[in-house]
N, C-alpha and C positions, 0 to 999 in steps of 0.2 A: 523516080523515086516516090514512095508514099509518103505525103507529110504525116509527121507526128499529129497535126491540131485535125486531121480527116479521120473519121471512127466509121466502122459498121458492124452491124450485129448480125448473126446467125439464126439466132431464136430467143428472142427478150421480147417482153410485153406487158403494157399496162394492164394488169389484172383487174383493178380499180381506181377510181379518181375520185376525192370527196373534197369539198369545200366546206368550209364551215363559217355563217356571216357574225360577226359583232352586233349585238343588238342597239346598240345605242347610236343614232342617228344624228351627226353632227353637221349642221349645212352651214355652206361656204358664209350665206347671211351672217348666221350668228357668230363665225370667225371673224367676221367684219365688224357685227358689235362689239367684240372682245376688246376690238384694234382701235373702238374709237378716241381714246386718249392718243395713241399715235396720230392718228388721224386730223384732229384738233389742232394737236402742236405743230404738225409741219405741212397743213393745208393740203393732207391727202386724200386720195378719192378712193373708195372701197370699191370692190365690184371686180378686182383683178382675177381674184382666183377663179368667178365662174365666168366673168368675160373673155379673159386671153387662156388660163389651162382649158377650161370647159368643165371644171369640176363642180358641181351642183353641191354634193355632199359626200361624205364620207361617214366609217363606221370608226366605233371605238367601243373596248370591253369596259366592263362593271368594274370597278377599283379592285374586287376579288377575286378576276380573274386575271392569275398571271400567264407571261408570254409561253411559260411552257404547262401550262393547262388548257390554254387555245392550241398549242401544237399535238398535245395529248388527245384531244376533243376530235379532232381531225383524225388523227390515228386511229383512234375508237371507229369510227365510221369506216374507216376504209377498210380494216380489217375485218370487218362487220357485211360490206359488201363485197367482199373477195371471196367469201363462203370459205376459205382456208382457216384451219387451226393456226393459231398464234405461236403455237409449238414449231410450224417450218419457216419461220421467219429467220432468216440466216444473219440479215445485216438490219440495223437502223441507220438511219441518218436524219439527224435535225439540222436544217440550213437555214434557220432562223437569223437574220440581221440582230434584234431585238434580242437583249438578254441581261439578266439580271446582275449577273456576277461573272467575273473571268475564268474561274475554275469553284465547283468542277464542271464538266462540260453542261450543255442541257438536256443532251440524249441523255445520260444517268437518269434524269428526274422522269423523263419521258418513258424511256425502257423501264422505270419502274412500276409508272403508273400506269402502264402497258399491261404487265406483268406477263413480259416477253423472257424466256430462258435463258439462263445462264451463260448459253454457249452461243446467243444471240450476240456480234460482232456489234457494238454502238458508239456513236462518234459524233461530231459535228463537224459540218463543212459550208463554211462560211466565204463566200465570196461577194458581196456587195447582191446585187438584185440579180446575178446568173446563179446563185447557189443552187435552185431547185434544178435549173438544166444540167449543171455540173455534177450532181449527185445522181441525176438519172443515168449519166453517161457511167461514172463510175458503178455503180450496182447493175448495170448492163454488162459489164465487164466482169465483173467478178460471177456474173449468171451464165454466161456464155463461157466461161475458163472451167464450169461446173463446180468453183467452189463455194456457194449458196444457191437453195432452189427457189429462195423468195425474199424481198427486199421492202422495208417500208420506209418511205422518203415523208418527212412530217416538216410542216415550217408553219408557227406563230408569230404574228406581229401586230405590235400594239404601238399608239401613239400620244397617249394622256400625257406623258410626261413632256415630251419633245413639244407637244403643243402648247401646254402651259409654260414651258421656259421660254421658247422662243415668242409667243406673245408677252411677256412679263418683260423680254430683254428688248422689244420693239417699242413698247409703252414706258418702258422707263429711260432708255437709252438712244433709241431710234431719231435720225435727224431728217431723215427725207427717202426720196424712191428710191435711191442707191442699198438703204439699208433693208427695205423690204424685198428689192428686189437679190439682196445675197441671200435672205432668209425666205425667200418666195418656195422654193424647194421643198421646205419643212413643214410648210403649211399644206402642200398637195399631199400628202402624207396618209394613208388610211390603214386600218386595222381590220383582220383576217386571219384566217389559216387554212391549211391545205394538207392533203395526203394523200400518194400513191401506194399500192401495192405492186410492186414488179415479180416477175416470173417468166416461165417458160412460154411460147405463144402455143408450141406444140401441147402441153400438156392442161390448158387452161382455155378450153372451147370459149367464144365469144370474147376473148382477151384483144386488146389491140397492139397489133405490132410495132414498136419501136425499130426503127430500119439502119438511119445511118445519119450523120451531122459530121458538124466542124466548129472550130472555135478560131477564133484569132483574138491578138491584144494589140493595146497602140497605150503602152504604158507609161510613156512620155506624158499621158494627160492625169498622171493621178492625183495631181493636185486640183482639178478643177470641181471636185466635190469630196468634203472632209465631213465625216459627220460622228457623232457618240449621239447617245440617247439626251444629252444635256441639251445640247445644239448642232446643227449643222448650217456650213457655209457653200455656198455651190457661185461659180460662175455660169451663172444660167446660160448666157450666149454660147461662152464656149464651149462649155458642156454638151450642149444644140448642135453646135457646129461639128465640134469633134466626134460626136455618138454617131452622126449620118453619115461621115465619112467614114467610119471605120466599117459599119454597116455595110457601105456600098464597096468598099476595098475587100472585104470575107464574101461577099455576095459573087463578086470578079473574080475572086483567086479560087472559089470552089465552082465556079461557072453553074451559079445555082440560077442567074437569067435564062440559060440556054436550057439546065435539064431538071430545073427545080420550079419553074414558072409554072402559070395554071393551075396550079393546087386549089383544092374543094374550100380551106379555110386558114388563116396565116393567123395564128394566134401570137402577136406582138407583147411585149412588156408594156405595162400600162403605164403610162407618164402622163400625159397632157392631150391636149387638142392641136396644140402646137407640134409636139413630135409627132404627134402620130401621121398628121400631116405631110410631115416632115420625112417621115420613113418613107410611105406612101409614094410621093414623088422620087426619092431618090430610088427607089428598087421598083418601080414601076408596078404596082401592084394595085388592081382593082380593089376598093373602099368598100365593094360591097361584101367582099370575102374576109375582112379584118373587124370581127367582133370588138366590143368596145364595153368596157366595166368600169373606168376612170371615171366616167361623169357620177356616177353613184358608190364608187367604193375608195376613190383616188389612187393613189399608187402604194400598193400592200407589198413593196418588196421583192423577195423570191417567190412569196405566194402568188403573186400577180398573175402568172404564165398559168399555172393549174389553176386557180379559181375564175378565169378566163375561159378556159379550154373545160370545166366543169358547168358553165354555165350556157354550153353551146352544144355541150355532149350529145342531148335530146334530140337533136335536129341534124345530128350527121347518121350518114347511113352506112353498114360496113362497106369498106372497100374504100372509101373516102380517104382522099390524101391531105394531111395537116402538116403543116410546117410551124413550132414553136420556135420565135425568134426572139432571143433574149439578150439584154445590154447590160451591165452591171459597169457602176464607177468604179475607174481603176487606170484604163478602161478595157474592159473583155466584153466578146460579143459571142454569143452559141448560137447555133441551130440545132434542132432536133425534128428529122422526120419520121411521121407516125402514119401507119395504114390501119385506117378505123375498121 
């Protein structure tokens, strides 16, 4: 019996993939400087962000750039790179975790900013850091079903508010190491945006085929990481252990160790040095085939996988096999295989 979590496509491809870098560089050293009152009061030692997580810096948008501005910026780049007329786009999905409101959707603002047709379906698809992978799956299903010809997936993330709130909380109320560990994940987050146009491989020469994938859930861990723009608290060790366990279960259940090993590139969701090394170990993957963007961008949520893929796109050759592996707090894991 075919499992619902496994999927494959007949004629789906990435037509274009673009990333936008937020312009303001925020070093880990500068974050430690802002945390000086906390360190002085608790006898804490700066350097965890770079020493433990391996994150030297991350990015932020200027004050006047909203989450939807960032998503639309990437979307415009992806449409231009695709070479198609925007009137052909039948679906827009915004996968951003960051949002300034509960309603209406972020997608409606991006839809308007990009001047898409009134017949273009548009909505948000939010699933923590797995959202972009989920959107690729959904768009692929609709393309293969003949419901749409092209889909645009966008994501825009920003960290200014959560950084300010977390640093202020630690400086005013933090009592020791346990407090910074509980808030540690918030300080690894980065800003950026990404977008992809998906269409039919047969109709877009030079496109990159989306082949198949699988999803796996371990929702008993839904309280390990709970966050909002105001603040995020994380059981750091528990999330690491549960995440790597889920990745291994999903990998083994799909037979990936036997059938999907030896790929040219593995695009991991970017979290930290510790998480990357744990994933390499549990999945038995060659570190040289796993590009890293977290040292300079941090964890950019759902945008991390497309940004990392875009960063190495020029090094890939036609026919290269690429696996995108994402894990979102909750927990959910997903894999999509591409043929470049």
